[in-house]
Structure formats: structure tokens, C-alpha cells
LOLUMPA-778879 format. One record per residue (C-alpha): residue number from 1; residue in one letter; chain; y, x, z. Coordinates in steps of 0.05 Angstrom, whole numbers. Last residue first. Layout:
# LOLUMPA-778879
+-----+--------+--------+--------+--------+--------+
| num | residu | chaine |      y |      x |      z |
+-----+--------+--------+--------+--------+--------+
| NUM |      a |      A |      Y |      X |      Z |
...
+-----+--------+--------+--------+--------+--------+
END
This chain:
# LOLUMPA-778879
+-----+--------+--------+--------+--------+--------+
| num | residu | chaine |      y |      x |      z |
+-----+--------+--------+--------+--------+--------+
| 260 |      q |      A |   3044 |   4900 |   1354 |
| 259 |      r |      A |   3034 |   4829 |   1378 |
| 258 |      r |      A |   2976 |   4801 |   1338 |
| 257 |      p |      A |   2967 |   4735 |   1295 |
| 256 |      r |      A |   2899 |   4730 |   1265 |
| 255 |      e |      A |   2896 |   4742 |   1191 |
| 254 |      e |      A |   2846 |   4701 |   1151 |
| 253 |      g |      A |   2876 |   4710 |   1081 |
| 252 |      l |      A |   2839 |   4782 |   1076 |
| 251 |      q |      A |   2773 |   4754 |   1100 |
| 250 |      a |      A |   2748 |   4732 |   1033 |
| 249 |      a |      A |   2761 |   4801 |   1004 |
| 248 |      s |      A |   2715 |   4830 |   1055 |
| 247 |      p |      A |   2741 |   4861 |   1117 |
| 246 |      s |      A |   2740 |   4941 |   1120 |
| 245 |      a |      A |   2679 |   4971 |   1151 |
| 244 |      s |      A |   2640 |   5004 |   1095 |
| 243 |      t |      A |   2699 |   5026 |   1051 |
| 242 |      p |      A |   2736 |   5049 |   1111 |
| 241 |      p |      A |   2687 |   5102 |   1128 |
| 240 |      l |      A |   2664 |   5096 |   1203 |
| 239 |      l |      A |   2685 |   5142 |   1256 |
| 238 |      e |      A |   2634 |   5172 |   1301 |
| 237 |      d |      A |   2629 |   5236 |   1254 |
| 236 |      s |      A |   2697 |   5253 |   1285 |
| 235 |      k |      A |   2754 |   5271 |   1234 |
| 234 |      r |      A |   2777 |   5344 |   1239 |
| 233 |      g |      A |   2821 |   5391 |   1274 |
| 232 |      e |      A |   2768 |   5420 |   1316 |
| 231 |      d |      A |   2800 |   5415 |   1387 |
| 230 |      l |      A |   2851 |   5361 |   1379 |
| 229 |      w |      A |   2810 |   5319 |   1326 |
| 228 |      v |      A |   2745 |   5326 |   1360 |
| 227 |      r |      A |   2777 |   5308 |   1427 |
| 226 |      l |      A |   2808 |   5250 |   1397 |
| 225 |      i |      A |   2739 |   5218 |   1376 |
| 224 |      r |      A |   2711 |   5235 |   1447 |
| 223 |      n |      A |   2773 |   5207 |   1481 |
| 222 |      f |      A |   2770 |   5141 |   1444 |
| 221 |      l |      A |   2694 |   5132 |   1453 |
| 220 |      v |      A |   2704 |   5141 |   1532 |
| 219 |      d |      A |   2767 |   5101 |   1533 |
| 218 |      d |      A |   2730 |   5038 |   1507 |
| 217 |      e |      A |   2771 |   4978 |   1511 |
| 216 |      g |      A |   2830 |   5020 |   1540 |
| 215 |      s |      A |   2842 |   5067 |   1478 |
| 214 |      w |      A |   2812 |   5006 |   1439 |
| 213 |      g |      A |   2873 |   4969 |   1439 |
| 212 |      h |      A |   2866 |   4936 |   1373 |
| 211 |      h |      A |   2793 |   4922 |   1371 |
| 210 |      m |      A |   2733 |   4966 |   1368 |
| 209 |      g |      A |   2660 |   4958 |   1345 |
| 208 |      p |      A |   2661 |   5023 |   1307 |
| 207 |      a |      A |   2728 |   5060 |   1305 |
| 206 |      v |      A |   2745 |   5061 |   1232 |
| 205 |      g |      A |   2770 |   5123 |   1192 |
| 204 |      i |      A |   2827 |   5157 |   1156 |
| 203 |      e |      A |   2840 |   5232 |   1142 |
| 202 |      a |      A |   2910 |   5245 |   1116 |
| 201 |      h |      A |   2923 |   5299 |   1061 |
| 200 |      p |      A |   2941 |   5243 |   1012 |
| 199 |      i |      A |   2995 |   5210 |   1053 |
| 198 |      a |      A |   3021 |   5150 |   1017 |
| 197 |      a |      A |   2951 |   5126 |    994 |
| 196 |      g |      A |   2913 |   5141 |   1061 |
| 195 |      i |      A |   2971 |   5106 |   1099 |
| 194 |      a |      A |   2964 |   5048 |   1055 |
| 193 |      s |      A |   2891 |   5040 |   1066 |
| 192 |      l |      A |   2903 |   5041 |   1141 |
| 191 |      s |      A |   2954 |   4986 |   1131 |
| 190 |      r |      A |   2901 |   4944 |   1094 |
| 189 |      h |      A |   2856 |   4953 |   1152 |
| 188 |      f |      A |   2910 |   4933 |   1199 |
| 187 |      y |      A |   2927 |   4871 |   1160 |
| 186 |      a |      A |   2853 |   4851 |   1155 |
| 185 |      s |      A |   2855 |   4839 |   1228 |
| 184 |      e |      A |   2821 |   4890 |   1281 |
| 183 |      h |      A |   2749 |   4884 |   1290 |
| 182 |      e |      A |   2732 |   4954 |   1263 |
| 181 |      g |      A |   2790 |   4984 |   1300 |
| 180 |      v |      A |   2835 |   5026 |   1258 |
| 179 |      v |      A |   2845 |   5102 |   1252 |
| 178 |      a |      A |   2894 |   5145 |   1223 |
| 177 |      l |      A |   2885 |   5220 |   1226 |
| 176 |      v |      A |   2943 |   5261 |   1203 |
| 175 |      p |      A |   2962 |   5333 |   1192 |
| 174 |      a |      A |   3035 |   5346 |   1191 |
| 173 |      t |      A |   3070 |   5337 |   1124 |
| 172 |      v |      A |   3101 |   5266 |   1133 |
| 171 |      s |      A |   3149 |   5257 |   1077 |
| 170 |      e |      A |   3105 |   5208 |   1038 |
| 169 |      l |      A |   3103 |   5163 |   1094 |
| 168 |      r |      A |   3178 |   5146 |   1089 |
| 167 |      t |      A |   3175 |   5107 |   1152 |
| 166 |      v |      A |   3193 |   5036 |   1172 |
| 165 |      g |      A |   3160 |   5010 |   1105 |
| 164 |      g |      A |   3144 |   4942 |   1126 |
| 163 |      p |      A |   3189 |   4882 |   1127 |
| 162 |      h |      A |   3166 |   4857 |   1194 |
| 161 |      v |      A |   3173 |   4926 |   1229 |
| 160 |      e |      A |   3249 |   4940 |   1228 |
| 159 |      r |      A |   3269 |   4866 |   1255 |
| 158 |      l |      A |   3205 |   4871 |   1298 |
| 157 |      q |      A |   3233 |   4931 |   1340 |
| 156 |      d |      A |   3302 |   4900 |   1347 |
| 155 |      r |      A |   3270 |   4833 |   1370 |
| 154 |      i |      A |   3230 |   4871 |   1421 |
| 153 |      s |      A |   3292 |   4904 |   1448 |
| 152 |      s |      A |   3324 |   4835 |   1457 |
| 151 |      r |      A |   3263 |   4809 |   1496 |
| 150 |      s |      A |   3272 |   4864 |   1544 |
| 149 |      v |      A |   3217 |   4917 |   1558 |
| 148 |      p |      A |   3158 |   4922 |   1607 |
| 147 |      p |      A |   3154 |   4844 |   1618 |
| 146 |      a |      A |   3122 |   4851 |   1665 |
| 145 |      m |      A |   3121 |   4897 |   1726 |
| 144 |      a |      A |   3080 |   4847 |   1770 |
| 143 |      v |      A |   3036 |   4829 |   1712 |
| 142 |      f |      A |   3013 |   4902 |   1702 |
| 141 |      s |      A |   3005 |   4912 |   1779 |
| 140 |      e |      A |   2965 |   4847 |   1784 |
| 139 |      a |      A |   2918 |   4866 |   1725 |
| 138 |      d |      A |   2904 |   4938 |   1754 |
| 137 |      d |      A |   2892 |   4906 |   1824 |
| 136 |      g |      A |   2836 |   4862 |   1795 |
| 135 |      r |      A |   2821 |   4868 |   1723 |
| 134 |      l |      A |   2856 |   4898 |   1659 |
| 133 |      g |      A |   2818 |   4889 |   1594 |
| 132 |      l |      A |   2881 |   4896 |   1552 |
| 131 |      v |      A |   2871 |   4822 |   1529 |
| 130 |      r |      A |   2858 |   4802 |   1599 |
| 129 |      a |      A |   2926 |   4833 |   1623 |
| 128 |      m |      A |   2960 |   4798 |   1561 |
| 127 |      g |      A |   2936 |   4732 |   1590 |
| 126 |      a |      A |   2968 |   4750 |   1657 |
| 125 |      w |      A |   3029 |   4769 |   1616 |
| 124 |      y |      A |   3035 |   4700 |   1582 |
| 123 |      f |      A |   3023 |   4667 |   1650 |
| 122 |      r |      A |   3087 |   4700 |   1679 |
| 121 |      r |      A |   3133 |   4674 |   1625 |
| 120 |      n |      A |   3188 |   4724 |   1604 |
| 119 |      w |      A |   3163 |   4738 |   1535 |
| 118 |      l |      A |   3138 |   4665 |   1518 |
| 117 |      a |      A |   3186 |   4651 |   1460 |
| 116 |      l |      A |   3178 |   4723 |   1439 |
| 115 |      s |      A |   3105 |   4718 |   1438 |
| 114 |      i |      A |   3109 |   4652 |   1396 |
| 113 |      r |      A |   3153 |   4687 |   1348 |
| 112 |      n |      A |   3107 |   4744 |   1344 |
| 111 |      g |      A |   3049 |   4696 |   1323 |
| 110 |      a |      A |   3094 |   4666 |   1271 |
| 109 |      r |      A |   3108 |   4735 |   1241 |
| 108 |      q |      A |   3031 |   4747 |   1242 |
| 107 |      a |      A |   3016 |   4683 |   1204 |
| 106 |      s |      A |   3070 |   4698 |   1153 |
| 105 |      p |      A |   3043 |   4763 |   1132 |
| 104 |      y |      A |   3078 |   4829 |   1163 |
| 103 |      p |      A |   3102 |   4876 |   1109 |
| 102 |      l |      A |   3060 |   4937 |   1109 |
| 101 |      v |      A |   3063 |   5000 |   1156 |
| 100 |      s |      A |   3038 |   4975 |   1220 |
|  99 |      t |      A |   2992 |   5024 |   1254 |
|  98 |      g |      A |   2931 |   5006 |   1296 |
|  97 |      t |      A |   2916 |   5075 |   1313 |
|  96 |      v |      A |   2950 |   5145 |   1302 |
|  95 |      f |      A |   2929 |   5216 |   1314 |
|  94 |      a |      A |   2989 |   5260 |   1291 |
|  93 |      s |      A |   2990 |   5337 |   1284 |
|  92 |      a |      A |   3036 |   5398 |   1295 |
|  91 |      v |      A |   3097 |   5353 |   1306 |
|  90 |      l |      A |   3163 |   5383 |   1331 |
|  89 |      d |      A |   3187 |   5419 |   1262 |
|  88 |      p |      A |   3172 |   5353 |   1222 |
|  87 |      h |      A |   3228 |   5316 |   1259 |
|  86 |      r |      A |   3244 |   5255 |   1218 |
|  85 |      s |      A |   3177 |   5250 |   1186 |
|  84 |      a |      A |   3132 |   5266 |   1243 |
|  83 |      l |      A |   3175 |   5223 |   1290 |
|  82 |      h |      A |   3168 |   5165 |   1243 |
|  81 |      l |      A |   3096 |   5177 |   1242 |
|  80 |      a |      A |   3092 |   5176 |   1318 |
|  79 |      t |      A |   3139 |   5119 |   1327 |
|  78 |      i |      A |   3094 |   5077 |   1282 |
|  77 |      a |      A |   3034 |   5100 |   1324 |
|  76 |      g |      A |   3068 |   5085 |   1391 |
|  75 |      l |      A |   3082 |   5011 |   1367 |
|  74 |      s |      A |   3010 |   5006 |   1352 |
|  73 |      l |      A |   2975 |   5063 |   1389 |
|  72 |      g |      A |   3002 |   5137 |   1382 |
|  71 |      i |      A |   2977 |   5209 |   1393 |
|  70 |      v |      A |   3026 |   5267 |   1381 |
|  69 |      d |      A |   2999 |   5339 |   1376 |
|  68 |      v |      A |   3059 |   5379 |   1398 |
|  67 |      p |      A |   3104 |   5432 |   1365 |
|  66 |      g |      A |   3131 |   5486 |   1412 |
|  65 |      d |      A |   3131 |   5497 |   1489 |
|  64 |      a |      A |   3138 |   5424 |   1512 |
|  63 |      k |      A |   3185 |   5392 |   1564 |
|  62 |      e |      A |   3257 |   5399 |   1538 |
|  61 |      a |      A |   3247 |   5402 |   1460 |
|  60 |      i |      A |   3193 |   5350 |   1467 |
|  59 |      l |      A |   3239 |   5304 |   1505 |
|  58 |      a |      A |   3293 |   5312 |   1456 |
|  57 |      a |      A |   3246 |   5296 |   1399 |
|  56 |      i |      A |   3226 |   5233 |   1436 |
|  55 |      r |      A |   3297 |   5213 |   1438 |
|  54 |      d |      A |   3309 |   5224 |   1366 |
|  53 |      a |      A |   3243 |   5185 |   1348 |
|  52 |      a |      A |   3269 |   5125 |   1388 |
|  51 |      l |      A |   3337 |   5130 |   1358 |
|  50 |      d |      A |   3310 |   5129 |   1288 |
|  49 |      f |      A |   3259 |   5076 |   1306 |
|  48 |      s |      A |   3322 |   5032 |   1320 |
|  47 |      t |      A |   3354 |   4994 |   1381 |
|  46 |      w |      A |   3311 |   5002 |   1442 |
|  45 |      r |      A |   3355 |   4995 |   1504 |
|  44 |      e |      A |   3359 |   5062 |   1544 |
|  43 |      d |      A |   3373 |   5029 |   1611 |
|  42 |      a |      A |   3298 |   5003 |   1616 |
|  41 |      r |      A |   3274 |   5079 |   1611 |
|  40 |      s |      A |   3229 |   5074 |   1674 |
|  39 |      l |      A |   3199 |   5007 |   1647 |
|  38 |      y |      A |   3209 |   5008 |   1572 |
|  37 |      g |      A |   3278 |   5010 |   1533 |
|  36 |      p |      A |   3265 |   5080 |   1502 |
|  35 |      l |      A |   3188 |   5094 |   1503 |
|  34 |      d |      A |   3155 |   5107 |   1571 |
|  33 |      p |      A |   3133 |   5176 |   1568 |
|  32 |      a |      A |   3060 |   5204 |   1567 |
|  31 |      l |      A |   3064 |   5280 |   1562 |
|  30 |      t |      A |   3003 |   5326 |   1568 |
|  29 |      p |      A |   2989 |   5396 |   1579 |
|  28 |      r |      A |   2920 |   5417 |   1563 |
|  27 |      d |      A |   2855 |   5421 |   1603 |
|  26 |      d |      A |   2869 |   5354 |   1637 |
|  25 |      f |      A |   2850 |   5321 |   1576 |
|  24 |      a |      A |   2804 |   5267 |   1605 |
|  23 |      e |      A |   2854 |   5248 |   1661 |
|  22 |      i |      A |   2914 |   5244 |   1614 |
|  21 |      q |      A |   2871 |   5202 |   1567 |
|  20 |      p |      A |   2848 |   5154 |   1622 |
|  19 |      q |      A |   2921 |   5149 |   1644 |
|  18 |      w |      A |   2946 |   5127 |   1575 |
|  17 |      a |      A |   2967 |   5060 |   1595 |
|  16 |      w |      A |   3015 |   5086 |   1648 |
|  15 |      g |      A |   3063 |   5105 |   1590 |
|  14 |      g |      A |   3085 |   5036 |   1580 |
|  13 |      a |      A |   3052 |   4972 |   1557 |
|  12 |      t |      A |   3068 |   4910 |   1510 |
|  11 |      g |      A |   3093 |   4948 |   1453 |
|  10 |      g |      A |   3042 |   5005 |   1449 |
|   9 |      h |      A |   3043 |   5068 |   1481 |
|   8 |      l |      A |   3059 |   5141 |   1455 |
|   7 |      f |      A |   3017 |   5199 |   1480 |
|   6 |      l |      A |   3041 |   5270 |   1473 |
|   5 |      a |      A |   2989 |   5327 |   1472 |
|   4 |      t |      A |   3019 |   5396 |   1489 |
|   3 |      r |      A |   2989 |   5454 |   1450 |
|   2 |      t |      A |   2942 |   5504 |   1478 |
|   1 |      m |      A |   2966 |   5577 |   1477 |
+-----+--------+--------+--------+--------+--------+
END
């Protein structure tokens, strides 16, 4: 039986962001829930990654027939690894990208403080729509339902994420493919290396030419790489090796603030 693919979204979106993947993987069961505190689950305030993982575990037990292949971006990637650590019996494999596992540098924390200050402002979300590559009706719909989660829930997330080490990575036993966009900041490239060091069996790679939200930036490339992982259980040949694509030492101090 084909396993269910569970998609976990980033911190400025919702389950809707995975629509290109849901359509591309219509040959298998899929789940793309809003995370606790987001959109349809706004009444479930996000309080911790433990609680989020437990809520997702309950969803898997209810909706899936056995362990799932979990796919996560940014916030969803952290949650995916936390789920794999906390509920190993429910995760058959994990595909994660743009994962924060190290302490946030000061510039990134400052960027998140600015985002929090603007969280309820329409112009902030209009700009975020452009960052996500949304246009026309898609952009208007995105702005109309923004913010997708309360500012207090985002504060709770960042309180855990900023110090790093949300998850005991060494306790993750499921097969893992961790990816970073070639043009993501040095922080995310270092986090990728940290995942590889903490999870010796993990595969790691770099998505050529991509930025943080590349599941929407180039959904065709994303889906091809994910297809190889889900169908063949291996890293796609399209991924670059980290050693050839990671930022140079001179770039390491040039972090650009980015919301998770």
C-alpha cells in the first residue's frame, strides 16, 4: 500500500501552500493540515513544538493507515523532525527544507522582531505575497486571510526556535533528506550541515538556484526531487552537494534576516 504523504507548511502560510504538491502527488493519499493556531485551527493556539507534534500525531492516527512520509518547509520542517523524534512509530521518512536547528544570529532575531511589529499590517502581507511569488487572485486571497496565525503564537514559536536545539536530532531514526536552497542565507546552510552531523544516516543536498520557499518558487523542480525521494527512497541527482554550493567563509557574517 502506498504511504500517505503529510505536508507541513511554513510560518507565514497554511496547508493551502501545498496545493501544487497535492495535485502532483495525486497517486498517493495526502494530508496538508493547517498547523495548530493557523487559519482553520486558529482556536488551537500554538504553545510549543511538543504540542504541535502531538496534535499532528493525533491527525496521523485518525487519517492515515500507518506511518507517513512527512514533508516540511521552514516551521513545518522543524515540526517534521520534532514529530519524527517524539513519535518515531508514525514517521516512515522525513523530507525537510529550510530547517532552523542552530541558534539564530542577532541579525535574524532583529528581522523577526520587525516582522512581529508589522504582523497585523496589511502592507506587510502584501509584501509577503510577492516574496512567496503569489500574483493576481492568489495574492489577494492570501492578503485577505492574513495574518494566518496570531502574533502571540509566533512569539511562542520564536521563543523555542531562537536558541536552537528545538529537537534532539540524534534521536531521529527515520530516513531523512534535508535540503537547503542554494540562495538561502548562510545560517540555513550551516543548519543543514548541523543536521548532517547530528543524524549520520541523513542525506543532505542543495536545491540549485532556489531560495527559502522553493516549493512555490519552482514547484516543478521541488516535485521532481520529492518524487525521487518518495518513490525510490534516495536523494535526487538534481541536488547539489553542500560542499560545492555552501556560502564561502566571507559570506558567513552576511546573514540576511528571514522569517521562519
